[in-house]
N, C-alpha and C positions, 0 to 999 in steps of 0.2 A: 590451280580454281578452284579445286572440289576445297580447298583451306578456304576462301576464301569466303565457297557456297555455308562452310562450317563455321564460320562467324559471324555473319547476317542472320544464318539458323536461331543459334548462339545469343547477340542480340535480340534478339526476334521480342525470341523464351523467357529470355532473363525483364524486358520491355511489359508482358503479355503478363507474368508475372509481377513486378513491382503497380501495375497497372489496379489489379483488383486486390496486392492486397491494399490499397492507399481505398480503395474501391470499399471494398470491408470493412475499416480504419469510420474511416466517411458515415459512412447507415451508424456502426456499434454509435462513434456517437448519435446521430437522431435518435436510437433508439431509448438512447439515456439519457435523454434532453432535463425529463423532469427531475432531477436526481440534484437535489438538493449544493447549495452556496456549503462551504466550507465557512465552520465559524475563522472567524475573523481572531488573529494571536494580540493574548492582549500586551498593551503598553508593558504594565511592572509584575512580570513573566514574573522574574523573581531567578535565585541562588533552583538549579535542580537535585528535584533528592537523588538522583544517580542520570550516568548518562553515558555511552559510546558513541561510538565510530560504532560503523557497519555495510549492508544496504540495503534500500527501500532494496521491499523485491516486487509487492506490487498492490493493489486493495480489492478484490473478488466480491460477487454477493457469495458473504456469508453461507458455508456451506456448497462452493462450484467451488474451485480453485479453476477453472480452468473461466471460468464469464468474467476477465478485466473489463475494468471500471477506466473508459474510456473519457469521461467527463470530465476538469479540474487536473487532466495531467495524471490523476490514482496511479493510472496504471500500467506508466513508465517506470522504466528499474534504472535506479538512484541511486549514487553514492549519498551518502547524509547519516546524519548525531541525532536519536532518541532521545530524549533526557525530559524525564519520568521529572512536572514538578508538583506542588497539593495543589491545582485548584486544573491537573489536566495537560496530554503527551505531547508534543512537542514534536516533528521528521524534520525538521533542517535540511534538504535535502537541495543537491549540485545543481543547477542546472534543471528545477523544477522546480515549481512554491510553497514551502512550510507547506508544512497540515498537520493540520491544530486542533486539537480533541476533545474536548472541554470531558473532566469528570464522570460528571452526569449522564456520559452517553456512552462509555463503556459497559456494555455487558459485557465482556475475559478473559483469559490468559491462557493459550494454549502452546508448547512445542511440538512442530511436525515435520516433520524432512522433504516438505517442499509441497509449491504450488503455483504456480502460473512458469510455467516454465522453467524453471526456478527448482532442481534440486540438493540434499546431503544429508548426510548420514542421519542415522535416529534421529525426533527433537535440535537438529543441527537453527528450528527458525523457532521464530517464535511470529505466534502470528494474536496479533490483539481480535477484537470485536466486536464491532460496537454499530451505534446506529447514523444514521443522515434523514434526516427528518423520519420518512416513510420505510423508507430501508437498512438490515439488516450487511454491515462485507465484513470480515476479514483481511486484516491488511499486516502481512510479513516484514521481519524485519533476523537481518541476517547482521550478528558484532565482526569483527573480525578481531575480537579476544574470546576465544573458549567462555572465559570466567569473568565479561563482560552477561554472557548474555545470565548463569546464577539469580547476577546483582538489579541485574533491571528486570527479569521472573518476577523474586520478591518483588521486589518496587511498585510493581501492576498488581500486582495482588494486593498487594493492605492499602490503591489510592484504588482500586474497582470495592472491595469492600467495603472505605469507607468513606464513598460516594455517596450520596443524598439518593435513598428508591426511586423520589419523588423528580426525581427532575427522567430517569430513569424509561419509567416508566407512562412521564405526557410526551412522550415520541412514539410513543410504538402508535 
């Protein structure tokens, strides 16, 4: 009898916890309903300057590594390929839609040790800062191979420094 009561109590607690998580995510979606749609992936994107497989960690509000962006599935952690192209950056995510960031919307790239529940060694994550409408976001990416991180970081820095300033100023 005690085992059955323990099981029922545990199942009720799990059900309550899952319900609270779902309500919280739904409320986050409602709060972030003003986030603009993502840019479409251009048809003629061409060959990448650099690319690597890894994990798309999440997109968060810039400067607040715990505030995941729930809309457009930007807060979902997925396996992905990050490719840097002359006109922008593409996260080709498994199980979620692609995220294309035009070069003019990129504002910076840095290395961090963690964000949104993913913590790794010092400087283990690439974090791209970018504008989506009037919101500045941070997007984290963890490469599968450590050598790929340096190649991507340098390609991203070159892309950001070459991007036209007028595009980033008009987004703010």
